[in-house]
BALOBA-1460 file (C-alpha; in Angstrom, 3 decimals):
// residues 369
<rec num="1" residu="m" x="15.444" y="27.942" z="0.325"/>
<rec num="2" residu="g" x="19.088" y="28.951" z="0.622"/>
<rec num="3" residu="y" x="21.634" y="26.169" z="0.572"/>
<rec num="4" residu="v" x="25.428" y="26.353" z="0.493"/>
<rec num="5" residu="a" x="27.909" y="23.751" z="-0.694"/>
<rec num="6" residu="v" x="29.718" y="21.959" z="2.106"/>
<rec num="7" residu="k" x="33.384" y="21.692" z="1.166"/>
<rec num="8" residu="g" x="35.942" y="19.260" z="2.429"/>
<rec num="9" residu="g" x="33.390" y="16.661" z="3.506"/>
<rec num="10" residu="t" x="34.254" y="13.819" z="1.107"/>
<rec num="11" residu="e" x="36.450" y="11.918" z="3.541"/>
<rec num="12" residu="a" x="33.911" y="12.338" z="6.336"/>
<rec num="13" residu="i" x="31.123" y="11.034" z="4.116"/>
<rec num="14" residu="e" x="33.171" y="8.015" z="3.047"/>
<rec num="15" residu="a" x="33.973" y="7.315" z="6.705"/>
<rec num="16" residu="s" x="30.266" y="7.535" z="7.548"/>
<rec num="17" residu="i" x="29.411" y="4.993" z="4.842"/>
<rec num="18" residu="s" x="32.132" y="2.660" z="6.116"/>
<rec num="19" residu="r" x="30.751" y="2.996" z="9.629"/>
<rec num="20" residu="l" x="27.289" y="2.127" z="8.298"/>
<rec num="21" residu="k" x="28.636" y="-1.096" z="6.819"/>
<rec num="22" residu="y" x="30.475" y="-1.852" z="10.062"/>
<rec num="23" residu="e" x="27.262" y="-1.494" z="12.069"/>
<rec num="24" residu="r" x="25.578" y="-3.986" z="9.716"/>
<rec num="25" residu="l" x="28.384" y="-6.542" z="9.914"/>
<rec num="26" residu="k" x="29.693" y="-6.281" z="13.476"/>
<rec num="27" residu="g" x="27.043" y="-8.520" z="15.036"/>
<rec num="28" residu="g" x="28.661" y="-11.596" z="13.513"/>
<rec num="29" residu="e" x="25.429" y="-13.005" z="12.068"/>
<rec num="30" residu="q" x="24.232" y="-12.288" z="8.538"/>
<rec num="31" residu="v" x="20.686" y="-12.696" z="7.293"/>
<rec num="32" residu="d" x="20.617" y="-14.196" z="3.824"/>
<rec num="33" residu="v" x="18.219" y="-12.775" z="1.277"/>
<rec num="34" residu="s" x="16.724" y="-16.275" z="0.998"/>
<rec num="35" residu="a" x="15.963" y="-16.204" z="4.742"/>
<rec num="36" residu="i" x="14.172" y="-12.847" z="4.390"/>
<rec num="37" residu="l" x="12.188" y="-14.232" z="1.453"/>
<rec num="38" residu="s" x="11.070" y="-17.299" z="3.370"/>
<rec num="39" residu="s" x="10.317" y="-15.719" z="6.739"/>
<rec num="40" residu="m" x="9.338" y="-12.067" z="6.228"/>
<rec num="41" residu="r" x="6.682" y="-12.245" z="3.521"/>
<rec num="42" residu="l" x="4.451" y="-9.547" z="5.032"/>
<rec num="43" residu="l" x="7.357" y="-7.098" z="5.296"/>
<rec num="44" residu="i" x="8.289" y="-7.870" z="1.687"/>
<rec num="45" residu="d" x="4.676" y="-7.299" z="0.606"/>
<rec num="46" residu="q" x="4.621" y="-3.905" z="2.294"/>
<rec num="47" residu="v" x="7.894" y="-2.799" z="0.696"/>
<rec num="48" residu="m" x="6.748" y="-3.895" z="-2.771"/>
<rec num="49" residu="s" x="3.444" y="-2.098" z="-2.376"/>
<rec num="50" residu="e" x="4.960" y="1.216" z="-1.309"/>
<rec num="51" residu="a" x="7.766" y="0.979" z="-3.871"/>
<rec num="52" residu="s" x="5.303" y="0.105" z="-6.644"/>
<rec num="53" residu="l" x="7.517" y="-2.711" z="-7.927"/>
<rec num="54" residu="y" x="6.516" y="-6.365" z="-7.700"/>
<rec num="55" residu="s" x="9.749" y="-8.241" z="-7.093"/>
<rec num="56" residu="p" x="10.021" y="-10.249" z="-3.857"/>
<rec num="57" residu="e" x="13.733" y="-10.934" z="-4.420"/>
<rec num="58" residu="l" x="14.650" y="-7.270" z="-4.899"/>
<rec num="59" residu="a" x="12.428" y="-6.259" z="-1.976"/>
<rec num="60" residu="a" x="14.233" y="-8.767" z="0.260"/>
<rec num="61" residu="l" x="17.593" y="-7.426" z="-0.930"/>
<rec num="62" residu="a" x="16.484" y="-3.849" z="-0.214"/>
<rec num="63" residu="i" x="15.394" y="-4.879" z="3.291"/>
<rec num="64" residu="k" x="18.816" y="-6.420" z="3.944"/>
<rec num="65" residu="q" x="20.656" y="-3.388" z="2.595"/>
<rec num="66" residu="a" x="18.443" y="-1.029" z="4.610"/>
<rec num="67" residu="e" x="18.974" y="-3.086" z="7.804"/>
<rec num="68" residu="g" x="15.217" y="-3.521" z="8.160"/>
<rec num="69" residu="s" x="14.340" y="0.174" z="7.744"/>
<rec num="70" residu="m" x="11.036" y="0.313" z="5.866"/>
<rec num="71" residu="e" x="11.469" y="3.838" z="4.545"/>
<rec num="72" residu="e" x="15.013" y="3.168" z="3.308"/>
<rec num="73" residu="a" x="14.039" y="-0.144" z="1.678"/>
<rec num="74" residu="v" x="11.143" y="1.523" z="-0.151"/>
<rec num="75" residu="f" x="13.420" y="4.369" z="-1.263"/>
<rec num="76" residu="l" x="15.994" y="1.883" z="-2.617"/>
<rec num="77" residu="l" x="13.429" y="-0.198" z="-4.484"/>
<rec num="78" residu="r" x="11.602" y="2.790" z="-5.947"/>
<rec num="79" residu="a" x="14.912" y="4.301" z="-7.070"/>
<rec num="80" residu="h" x="15.751" y="1.011" z="-8.801"/>
<rec num="81" residu="r" x="12.312" y="0.990" z="-10.414"/>
<rec num="82" residu="s" x="13.020" y="4.341" z="-12.029"/>
<rec num="83" residu="t" x="15.956" y="2.795" z="-13.953"/>
<rec num="84" residu="l" x="13.981" y="-0.062" z="-15.489"/>
<rec num="85" residu="p" x="12.682" y="0.010" z="-19.074"/>
<rec num="86" residu="r" x="8.947" y="-0.388" z="-19.573"/>
<rec num="87" residu="l" x="8.667" y="-3.100" z="-22.202"/>
<rec num="88" residu="y" x="4.955" y="-3.860" z="-22.023"/>
<rec num="89" residu="y" x="1.696" y="-2.676" z="-20.554"/>
<rec num="90" residu="s" x="-0.365" y="-5.490" z="-19.107"/>
<rec num="91" residu="e" x="-3.920" y="-6.038" z="-20.163"/>
<rec num="92" residu="t" x="-6.649" y="-5.083" z="-17.728"/>
<rec num="93" residu="v" x="-6.557" y="-7.377" z="-14.719"/>
<rec num="94" residu="e" x="-9.899" y="-8.948" z="-13.850"/>
<rec num="95" residu="p" x="-10.114" y="-9.425" z="-10.046"/>
<rec num="96" residu="e" x="-12.855" y="-12.017" z="-10.533"/>
<rec num="97" residu="r" x="-10.131" y="-14.334" z="-11.878"/>
<rec num="98" residu="m" x="-8.129" y="-14.186" z="-8.649"/>
<rec num="99" residu="a" x="-7.003" y="-17.572" z="-7.345"/>
<rec num="100" residu="v" x="-8.254" y="-16.906" z="-3.825"/>
<rec num="101" residu="e" x="-6.289" y="-17.959" z="-0.736"/>
<rec num="102" residu="r" x="-8.292" y="-15.947" z="1.785"/>
<rec num="103" residu="r" x="-11.769" y="-14.462" z="1.492"/>
<rec num="104" residu="i" x="-13.978" y="-13.022" z="4.214"/>
<rec num="105" residu="s" x="-16.958" y="-10.726" z="4.505"/>
<rec num="106" residu="a" x="-17.939" y="-8.601" z="7.498"/>
<rec num="107" residu="s" x="-21.334" y="-7.906" z="5.903"/>
<rec num="108" residu="f" x="-22.704" y="-11.448" z="5.661"/>
<rec num="109" residu="k" x="-22.173" y="-14.630" z="7.589"/>
<rec num="110" residu="d" x="-23.038" y="-16.795" z="4.582"/>
<rec num="111" residu="i" x="-21.719" y="-15.682" z="1.207"/>
<rec num="112" residu="p" x="-21.754" y="-17.489" z="-2.149"/>
<rec num="113" residu="g" x="-18.840" y="-19.894" z="-2.089"/>
<rec num="114" residu="g" x="-18.386" y="-19.562" z="1.666"/>
<rec num="115" residu="q" x="-15.845" y="-17.719" z="3.782"/>
<rec num="116" residu="l" x="-12.215" y="-18.807" z="3.537"/>
<rec num="117" residu="l" x="-10.130" y="-17.741" z="6.517"/>
<rec num="118" residu="g" x="-6.731" y="-18.541" z="5.011"/>
<rec num="119" residu="a" x="-3.526" y="-17.367" z="6.680"/>
<rec num="120" residu="t" x="-3.954" y="-14.407" z="9.041"/>
<rec num="121" residu="h" x="-2.841" y="-13.158" z="12.440"/>
<rec num="122" residu="d" x="-6.403" y="-11.978" z="13.156"/>
<rec num="123" residu="y" x="-7.344" y="-15.053" z="15.191"/>
<rec num="124" residu="t" x="-4.119" y="-15.444" z="17.176"/>
<rec num="125" residu="h" x="-3.812" y="-14.359" z="20.819"/>
<rec num="126" residu="r" x="-1.084" y="-11.788" z="20.028"/>
<rec num="127" residu="l" x="1.141" y="-13.206" z="22.782"/>
<rec num="128" residu="i" x="4.901" y="-13.571" z="22.355"/>
<rec num="129" residu="d" x="5.709" y="-17.188" z="21.423"/>
<rec num="130" residu="f" x="8.927" y="-17.863" z="23.314"/>
<rec num="131" residu="s" x="9.174" y="-21.356" z="21.819"/>
<rec num="132" residu="l" x="10.395" y="-19.699" z="18.595"/>
<rec num="133" residu="l" x="13.676" y="-18.919" z="20.396"/>
<rec num="134" residu="g" x="14.510" y="-22.616" z="20.259"/>
<rec num="135" residu="e" x="12.876" y="-23.527" z="16.953"/>
<rec num="136" residu="t" x="15.018" y="-26.064" z="15.075"/>
<rec num="137" residu="e" x="15.276" y="-27.090" z="11.439"/>
<rec num="138" residu="e" x="14.174" y="-30.608" z="12.356"/>
<rec num="139" residu="e" x="11.012" y="-29.322" z="14.013"/>
<rec num="140" residu="r" x="10.302" y="-27.093" z="11.023"/>
<rec num="141" residu="k" x="10.566" y="-29.957" z="8.540"/>
<rec num="142" residu="r" x="8.486" y="-32.289" z="10.711"/>
<rec num="143" residu="w" x="5.668" y="-29.742" z="11.129"/>
<rec num="144" residu="l" x="5.658" y="-28.849" z="7.430"/>
<rec num="145" residu="g" x="5.587" y="-32.502" z="6.401"/>
<rec num="146" residu="k" x="2.589" y="-33.200" z="8.591"/>
<rec num="147" residu="y" x="0.697" y="-30.083" z="7.497"/>
<rec num="148" residu="e" x="1.377" y="-30.596" z="3.790"/>
<rec num="149" residu="a" x="0.210" y="-34.198" z="4.074"/>
<rec num="150" residu="e" x="-3.106" y="-32.943" z="5.485"/>
<rec num="151" residu="l" x="-3.395" y="-30.390" z="2.681"/>
<rec num="152" residu="s" x="-2.843" y="-33.018" z="-0.011"/>
<rec num="153" residu="g" x="-6.105" y="-34.665" z="1.004"/>
<rec num="154" residu="l" x="-8.114" y="-31.518" z="0.459"/>
<rec num="155" residu="e" x="-9.499" y="-30.329" z="-2.856"/>
<rec num="156" residu="d" x="-10.493" y="-26.816" z="-3.818"/>
<rec num="157" residu="a" x="-14.282" y="-26.832" z="-4.123"/>
<rec num="158" residu="s" x="-14.195" y="-24.079" z="-6.739"/>
<rec num="159" residu="g" x="-11.665" y="-25.879" z="-8.929"/>
<rec num="160" residu="d" x="-9.536" y="-22.943" z="-10.089"/>
<rec num="161" residu="g" x="-9.633" y="-21.037" z="-6.809"/>
<rec num="162" residu="s" x="-12.015" y="-18.356" z="-8.079"/>
<rec num="163" residu="y" x="-15.095" y="-17.253" z="-6.151"/>
<rec num="164" residu="p" x="-18.046" y="-15.009" z="-7.019"/>
<rec num="165" residu="k" x="-17.939" y="-11.414" z="-5.774"/>
<rec num="166" residu="v" x="-20.148" y="-10.596" z="-2.782"/>
<rec num="167" residu="v" x="-21.223" y="-7.318" z="-4.381"/>
<rec num="168" residu="e" x="-22.660" y="-9.171" z="-7.389"/>
<rec num="169" residu="y" x="-25.113" y="-10.889" z="-5.050"/>
<rec num="170" residu="l" x="-26.377" y="-7.462" z="-3.960"/>
<rec num="171" residu="r" x="-26.382" y="-6.106" z="-7.504"/>
<rec num="172" residu="s" x="-28.717" y="-8.925" z="-8.472"/>
<rec num="173" residu="e" x="-31.173" y="-7.488" z="-5.934"/>
<rec num="174" residu="g" x="-30.802" y="-3.995" z="-7.374"/>
<rec num="175" residu="l" x="-29.137" y="-2.675" z="-4.204"/>
<rec num="176" residu="f" x="-26.000" y="-1.549" z="-6.047"/>
<rec num="177" residu="e" x="-25.857" y="0.362" z="-9.268"/>
<rec num="178" residu="t" x="-24.405" y="-1.462" z="-12.256"/>
<rec num="179" residu="f" x="-21.987" y="0.652" z="-14.278"/>
<rec num="180" residu="k" x="-20.889" y="0.236" z="-17.860"/>
<rec num="181" residu="p" x="-17.237" y="-0.788" z="-18.339"/>
<rec num="182" residu="d" x="-14.920" y="2.208" z="-18.369"/>
<rec num="183" residu="d" x="-12.464" y="1.864" z="-21.235"/>
<rec num="184" residu="t" x="-10.755" y="5.184" z="-20.504"/>
<rec num="185" residu="e" x="-6.969" y="4.898" z="-20.529"/>
<rec num="186" residu="p" x="-5.841" y="5.177" z="-16.875"/>
<rec num="187" residu="d" x="-3.528" y="8.016" z="-15.922"/>
<rec num="188" residu="d" x="-0.031" y="7.104" z="-14.741"/>
<rec num="189" residu="v" x="1.378" y="9.284" z="-11.952"/>
<rec num="190" residu="t" x="4.809" y="7.683" z="-12.373"/>
<rec num="191" residu="k" x="5.121" y="9.144" z="-15.886"/>
<rec num="192" residu="n" x="3.107" y="12.350" z="-15.677"/>
<rec num="193" residu="v" x="2.732" y="14.966" z="-12.959"/>
<rec num="194" residu="f" x="-0.863" y="14.892" z="-11.808"/>
<rec num="195" residu="q" x="-2.888" y="18.029" z="-11.260"/>
<rec num="196" residu="f" x="-5.904" y="18.730" z="-9.139"/>
<rec num="197" residu="p" x="-8.593" y="17.662" z="-9.432"/>
<rec num="198" residu="a" x="-7.053" y="14.229" z="-9.849"/>
<rec num="199" residu="s" x="-8.743" y="11.476" z="-11.818"/>
<rec num="200" residu="r" x="-9.898" y="8.402" z="-9.931"/>
<rec num="201" residu="s" x="-7.163" y="6.288" z="-11.528"/>
<rec num="202" residu="e" x="-4.581" y="8.770" z="-10.223"/>
<rec num="203" residu="r" x="-6.120" y="8.736" z="-6.753"/>
<rec num="204" residu="l" x="-6.133" y="4.949" z="-6.591"/>
<rec num="205" residu="q" x="-2.553" y="4.712" z="-7.836"/>
<rec num="206" residu="i" x="-1.295" y="7.209" z="-5.258"/>
<rec num="207" residu="l" x="-3.172" y="5.449" z="-2.458"/>
<rec num="208" residu="t" x="-1.929" y="1.966" z="-3.359"/>
<rec num="209" residu="r" x="1.658" y="3.335" z="-3.457"/>
<rec num="210" residu="g" x="1.093" y="5.202" z="-0.214"/>
<rec num="211" residu="q" x="2.839" y="4.553" z="3.075"/>
<rec num="212" residu="t" x="0.905" y="1.913" z="4.978"/>
<rec num="213" residu="g" x="0.964" y="3.881" z="8.235"/>
<rec num="214" residu="a" x="-0.126" y="7.125" z="6.579"/>
<rec num="215" residu="v" x="-2.984" y="5.545" z="4.622"/>
<rec num="216" residu="t" x="-4.116" y="3.682" z="7.743"/>
<rec num="217" residu="a" x="-3.941" y="6.828" z="9.900"/>
<rec num="218" residu="l" x="-6.060" y="8.893" z="7.509"/>
<rec num="219" residu="g" x="-8.571" y="6.078" z="7.097"/>
<rec num="220" residu="y" x="-8.809" y="5.829" z="10.878"/>
<rec num="221" residu="a" x="-9.243" y="9.603" z="11.101"/>
<rec num="222" residu="s" x="-12.309" y="9.319" z="8.877"/>
<rec num="223" residu="l" x="-13.781" y="6.669" z="11.152"/>
<rec num="224" residu="r" x="-13.218" y="8.880" z="14.199"/>
<rec num="225" residu="g" x="-15.167" y="11.770" z="12.751"/>
<rec num="226" residu="y" x="-12.633" y="13.631" z="10.609"/>
<rec num="227" residu="g" x="-14.524" y="12.319" z="7.605"/>
<rec num="228" residu="q" x="-18.001" y="11.130" z="6.743"/>
<rec num="229" residu="v" x="-17.252" y="7.565" z="5.669"/>
<rec num="230" residu="h" x="-17.720" y="4.614" z="8.031"/>
<rec num="231" residu="p" x="-18.136" y="1.531" z="5.839"/>
<rec num="232" residu="t" x="-18.860" y="-2.132" z="6.348"/>
<rec num="233" residu="v" x="-16.317" y="-4.377" z="4.693"/>
<rec num="234" residu="g" x="-18.183" y="-6.244" z="1.999"/>
<rec num="235" residu="e" x="-15.307" y="-8.489" z="1.020"/>
<rec num="236" residu="v" x="-11.588" y="-8.928" z="1.605"/>
<rec num="237" residu="r" x="-9.740" y="-11.108" z="-0.882"/>
<rec num="238" residu="v" x="-6.131" y="-12.275" z="-0.860"/>
<rec num="239" residu="g" x="-4.816" y="-14.334" z="-3.726"/>
<rec num="240" residu="n" x="-2.986" y="-14.440" z="-7.026"/>
<rec num="241" residu="l" x="-4.029" y="-12.388" z="-10.041"/>
<rec num="242" residu="p" x="-2.998" y="-13.586" z="-13.519"/>
<rec num="243" residu="i" x="-1.136" y="-11.021" z="-15.634"/>
<rec num="244" residu="t" x="-1.309" y="-11.087" z="-19.430"/>
<rec num="245" residu="v" x="0.250" y="-8.886" z="-22.100"/>
<rec num="246" residu="q" x="-0.723" y="-8.213" z="-25.672"/>
<rec num="247" residu="a" x="1.645" y="-9.438" z="-28.359"/>
<rec num="248" residu="y" x="3.078" y="-6.843" z="-30.701"/>
<rec num="249" residu="g" x="0.695" y="-6.268" z="-33.578"/>
<rec num="250" residu="g" x="-2.084" y="-8.312" z="-32.001"/>
<rec num="251" residu="d" x="-5.696" y="-7.200" z="-31.800"/>
<rec num="252" residu="d" x="-7.540" y="-6.732" z="-28.532"/>
<rec num="253" residu="g" x="-8.402" y="-10.113" z="-27.111"/>
<rec num="254" residu="d" x="-6.100" y="-11.963" z="-29.522"/>
<rec num="255" residu="d" x="-2.576" y="-13.228" z="-28.957"/>
<rec num="256" residu="s" x="-2.554" y="-12.533" z="-25.223"/>
<rec num="257" residu="y" x="0.308" y="-14.090" z="-23.328"/>
<rec num="258" residu="y" x="0.270" y="-15.085" z="-19.669"/>
<rec num="259" residu="i" x="3.500" y="-13.841" z="-18.080"/>
<rec num="260" residu="g" x="2.891" y="-14.726" z="-14.446"/>
<rec num="261" residu="s" x="0.784" y="-13.785" z="-11.456"/>
<rec num="262" residu="i" x="1.008" y="-11.320" z="-8.601"/>
<rec num="263" residu="r" x="-0.240" y="-11.766" z="-5.069"/>
<rec num="264" residu="a" x="-2.619" y="-9.001" z="-4.062"/>
<rec num="265" residu="t" x="-5.177" y="-7.923" z="-1.482"/>
<rec num="266" residu="e" x="-8.477" y="-6.514" z="-2.741"/>
<rec num="267" residu="v" x="-11.180" y="-4.874" z="-0.626"/>
<rec num="268" residu="e" x="-14.668" y="-3.661" z="-1.466"/>
<rec num="269" residu="s" x="-16.335" y="-1.657" z="1.306"/>
<rec num="270" residu="f" x="-20.031" y="-0.876" z="1.401"/>
<rec num="271" residu="v" x="-20.916" y="2.693" z="2.340"/>
<rec num="272" residu="p" x="-24.527" y="3.825" z="2.925"/>
<rec num="273" residu="m" x="-25.120" y="7.258" z="1.424"/>
<rec num="274" residu="p" x="-28.264" y="9.438" z="1.468"/>
<rec num="275" residu="s" x="-29.781" y="10.298" z="-1.890"/>
<rec num="276" residu="g" x="-32.965" y="11.681" z="-3.333"/>
<rec num="277" residu="g" x="-35.612" y="9.088" z="-4.102"/>
<rec num="278" residu="p" x="-38.059" y="9.110" z="-7.029"/>
<rec num="279" residu="d" x="-40.717" y="10.729" z="-4.815"/>
<rec num="280" residu="g" x="-38.345" y="13.468" z="-3.677"/>
<rec num="281" residu="k" x="-37.784" y="11.949" z="-0.244"/>
<rec num="282" residu="q" x="-34.387" y="11.100" z="1.137"/>
<rec num="283" residu="e" x="-33.426" y="7.429" z="0.977"/>
<rec num="284" residu="l" x="-30.278" y="5.402" z="1.538"/>
<rec num="285" residu="r" x="-28.239" y="3.837" z="-1.215"/>
<rec num="286" residu="f" x="-24.940" y="1.953" z="-1.188"/>
<rec num="287" residu="e" x="-21.664" y="3.038" z="-2.741"/>
<rec num="288" residu="i" x="-18.436" y="1.076" z="-2.953"/>
<rec num="289" residu="g" x="-15.015" y="2.065" z="-1.653"/>
<rec num="290" residu="y" x="-12.218" y="0.204" z="-3.387"/>
<rec num="291" residu="g" x="-8.763" y="-0.800" z="-2.203"/>
<rec num="292" residu="i" x="-6.075" y="-3.010" z="-3.715"/>
<rec num="293" residu="c" x="-2.352" y="-3.429" z="-3.082"/>
<rec num="294" residu="y" x="0.500" y="-5.831" z="-3.687"/>
<rec num="295" residu="g" x="0.821" y="-8.814" z="-1.377"/>
<rec num="296" residu="q" x="-1.172" y="-9.369" z="1.786"/>
<rec num="297" residu="n" x="-1.775" y="-6.040" z="3.485"/>
<rec num="298" residu="e" x="-5.406" y="-6.011" z="4.508"/>
<rec num="299" residu="t" x="-5.273" y="-3.032" z="6.867"/>
<rec num="300" residu="k" x="-3.884" y="-0.797" z="4.130"/>
<rec num="301" residu="a" x="-6.379" y="-2.036" z="1.527"/>
<rec num="302" residu="i" x="-9.322" y="-1.412" z="3.882"/>
<rec num="303" residu="a" x="-8.053" y="2.070" z="4.748"/>
<rec num="304" residu="m" x="-7.554" y="2.734" z="1.036"/>
<rec num="305" residu="s" x="-11.187" y="1.792" z="0.363"/>
<rec num="306" residu="i" x="-12.273" y="4.314" z="3.013"/>
<rec num="307" residu="l" x="-10.180" y="7.101" z="1.498"/>
<rec num="308" residu="d" x="-11.319" y="6.215" z="-2.013"/>
<rec num="309" residu="q" x="-14.899" y="6.805" z="-0.940"/>
<rec num="310" residu="c" x="-13.946" y="9.953" z="0.973"/>
<rec num="311" residu="l" x="-12.323" y="11.475" z="-2.104"/>
<rec num="312" residu="e" x="-15.372" y="10.631" z="-4.192"/>
<rec num="313" residu="h" x="-17.240" y="13.214" z="-2.080"/>
<rec num="314" residu="p" x="-15.088" y="16.373" z="-1.982"/>
<rec num="315" residu="e" x="-18.110" y="18.454" z="-0.981"/>
<rec num="316" residu="s" x="-17.411" y="17.578" z="2.662"/>
<rec num="317" residu="d" x="-15.218" y="19.951" z="4.685"/>
<rec num="318" residu="a" x="-13.603" y="17.064" z="6.599"/>
<rec num="319" residu="p" x="-9.810" y="16.680" z="6.171"/>
<rec num="320" residu="s" x="-10.016" y="13.132" z="4.830"/>
<rec num="321" residu="h" x="-12.207" y="14.397" z="1.967"/>
<rec num="322" residu="d" x="-9.626" y="16.988" z="0.925"/>
<rec num="323" residu="e" x="-7.880" y="15.613" z="-2.142"/>
<rec num="324" residu="e" x="-4.741" y="17.684" z="-1.753"/>
<rec num="325" residu="f" x="-4.435" y="16.949" z="1.971"/>
<rec num="326" residu="v" x="-4.683" y="13.184" z="1.440"/>
<rec num="327" residu="l" x="-2.803" y="12.593" z="-1.801"/>
<rec num="328" residu="l" x="0.175" y="14.839" z="-1.107"/>
<rec num="329" residu="h" x="0.883" y="13.410" z="2.344"/>
<rec num="330" residu="v" x="0.645" y="9.615" z="2.035"/>
<rec num="331" residu="d" x="3.609" y="8.989" z="-0.272"/>
<rec num="332" residu="t" x="6.555" y="7.309" z="1.476"/>
<rec num="333" residu="v" x="9.403" y="8.841" z="-0.478"/>
<rec num="334" residu="e" x="7.848" y="12.308" z="-0.629"/>
<rec num="335" residu="s" x="7.083" y="12.529" z="3.089"/>
<rec num="336" residu="t" x="10.205" y="10.882" z="4.506"/>
<rec num="337" residu="g" x="12.377" y="12.671" z="1.965"/>
<rec num="338" residu="f" x="11.082" y="16.092" z="2.877"/>
<rec num="339" residu="i" x="11.359" y="15.433" z="6.597"/>
<rec num="340" residu="s" x="14.870" y="14.047" z="6.155"/>
<rec num="341" residu="h" x="15.976" y="17.048" z="4.116"/>
<rec num="342" residu="l" x="15.790" y="19.078" z="7.334"/>
<rec num="343" residu="k" x="19.062" y="17.374" z="8.292"/>
<rec num="344" residu="m" x="20.796" y="19.002" z="5.316"/>
<rec num="345" residu="p" x="22.709" y="22.283" z="5.712"/>
<rec num="346" residu="h" x="20.354" y="25.265" z="6.143"/>
<rec num="347" residu="y" x="23.098" y="27.702" z="7.101"/>
<rec num="348" residu="v" x="21.882" y="30.640" z="5.006"/>
<rec num="349" residu="t" x="18.256" y="30.515" z="6.101"/>
<rec num="350" residu="f" x="19.079" y="29.961" z="9.755"/>
<rec num="351" residu="q" x="21.648" y="32.773" z="9.810"/>
<rec num="352" residu="s" x="18.990" y="35.086" z="8.367"/>
<rec num="353" residu="k" x="16.564" y="34.103" z="11.140"/>
<rec num="354" residu="l" x="19.312" y="34.419" z="13.741"/>
<rec num="355" residu="d" x="20.208" y="37.916" z="12.546"/>
<rec num="356" residu="s" x="16.535" y="38.880" z="12.662"/>
<rec num="357" residu="v" x="16.209" y="37.672" z="16.279"/>
<rec num="358" residu="r" x="19.426" y="39.450" z="17.312"/>
<rec num="359" residu="n" x="18.368" y="42.717" z="15.684"/>
<rec num="360" residu="t" x="14.969" y="42.499" z="17.361"/>
<rec num="361" residu="r" x="16.563" y="41.969" z="20.774"/>
<rec num="362" residu="k" x="19.012" y="44.824" z="20.181"/>
<rec num="363" residu="g" x="16.192" y="47.144" z="19.294"/>
<rec num="364" residu="r" x="14.221" y="46.132" z="22.373"/>
<rec num="365" residu="d" x="17.228" y="46.460" z="24.689"/>
<rec num="366" residu="g" x="18.094" y="49.874" z="23.255"/>
<rec num="367" residu="h" x="14.518" y="51.032" z="23.687"/>
<rec num="368" residu="e" x="14.468" y="49.886" z="27.335"/>
<rec num="369" residu="s" x="17.738" y="51.625" z="28.150"/>
């Protein structure tokens, strides 16, 4: 593309930035970062997931700076991430060790350990609650005190908050294939440019960093017929995953240090697929679509599990099975950045097109006369 430098615009740009700050401050009310942290957890989770940086405080700060713009907040946080040193690589996280806060299955009514509804908007009426306009600090403290008193009388039946995986119940019946552990070093798309065909670790990393709306839209497209995957959700889990790192000079499994936990959503979807049986006849078997992302974002994790399974079967001609189509269009910064670049000066290219149109019209007019 042809670009030209725009001269003499420094003062105008500085004035634009000042106007941006004025628009943020002129309302007279300021939202503290602490208020965003305490009241906008789902927005924070979404920003952290798309920015690929787990830091609720920085995500809340980015939201304040971006005035609530998701794409700008993600851009800010991902840009900050690129400046940070990488001191350690965590050890492999075992999802079975998740301290579960919410756990449901759409495949079975009764699952080992039981269903745990947890906190979700799924069962609300989705009606505007006008009482929130007059919500007071006194009411908040009174309600919390009562609810926390009720919670103190309850004990976690599983002790540490862990629950068995639903898929293991089906594996015990031989309905799911059991794979050997894969010790292959995962690829990191944040450090190396990936090439097609992408490895599964690259696909999963791109999807979990993907824009929630884009991942959801492509997953929905598969359900509507622009793909061949229509799963049943085997299990949705929301909870905290412990993170450990290996000490310098330590051997595998020795001298591991717990450095904290991250809240995450994990989904395993069950997908029936035709396959050849031992007698040569077609029979159905189950495959698993996998989704995981920072925080509580169940819609994105479910859509990710659909796309994971779609990309496992590139033989289909459907768009959602096309690796390049999916992976190159779900990234927040890539997509919004390229769209936004259309606002930048394109004087050279447009003048070329304009000259071409004028010359064409001149030639036509001369021919007619």
